[in-house]
N, C-alpha and C positions, 0 to 999 in steps of 0.2 A: 394457455393462460395460467395453468397450475405451475408451469415452469417459471413464469415471470414472478408469481407470488413467492415461490421457494427461493429464487435468486434474490429478489428484493428483500425478503425477510433475512436471509443470510447477510446481505450487504448492510442492512440496517443494524443487525446485531453487531457486526464488525465495527461499523462506524460508532455505534453506541459505546462499545468498549473503548475505542480510541478516544472518543470525545469526553466521556464521563469518567474515565479512569485516569487518562494521561494528560488532561488539560486542567488549567486552573479553573476554579469555580466561577470567577468573573468572566471567563471567556466562553463558558458553555452557553449554547443557544437555548431558547425557550423550548420546552419539551414537545409541545404540539407542532411548532414549526419544524423541529428536527424530524419528527415522524412524517410530516407532509413532504419534506424535502427528500428524505431517503426512501420512503415507501412508494410514494406516487411518482416521484421523478428519479427513480433508481438508475436508469441508464444515463441520464444527464449527470447525476451525482457521481456515478462511477467514472465517467469520462473526465469530469472536472477534477476529481481526486487523482486520477491517473496522470493527467497532464500538469497539474500544478498544486497538488495537495498532499495529504498525508500518505497516500499510497505511493506517490512518486518518491517521496522522501524515504519510505521504507525500502522500496526497490533499489534506489540508488545506494543506500547504506549497506544493503545486503550484497550487491554486485560489485561495488567499488573495490573492495579488497581482493575479490576473485579476479577482477580485470587487471589489477596491478600485479598480482602474482603471475598471471598469464603473460603479461608483457615482460616481466623480469625473467621468466623462464625462456622466452623467445630470444632475449638479448644475451643470455648467458652462453649461447652457442651450443655446439654439439656435445652431448654427454658422453663420457668415457666410462666404460666398465672397469671396475677394479678387480684384478684377479688373474 
């Protein structure tokens, strides 16, 4: 149970920073509803964010350049040592 509270608190803190720092004031949810959604329903909130929300966007933007670099490296063929 303690683990759940720690993870839910960390998740709520992360979502609070994402929501209240990086979003427009008009798009921010009501504070009590925000706490209920992210503290009580933390697993559901995490899964929704991972599949179609902020967390998915962050992961895609972080890994997209690395994936393109990997594909370009594979396509360039065998590397030759100079010397």
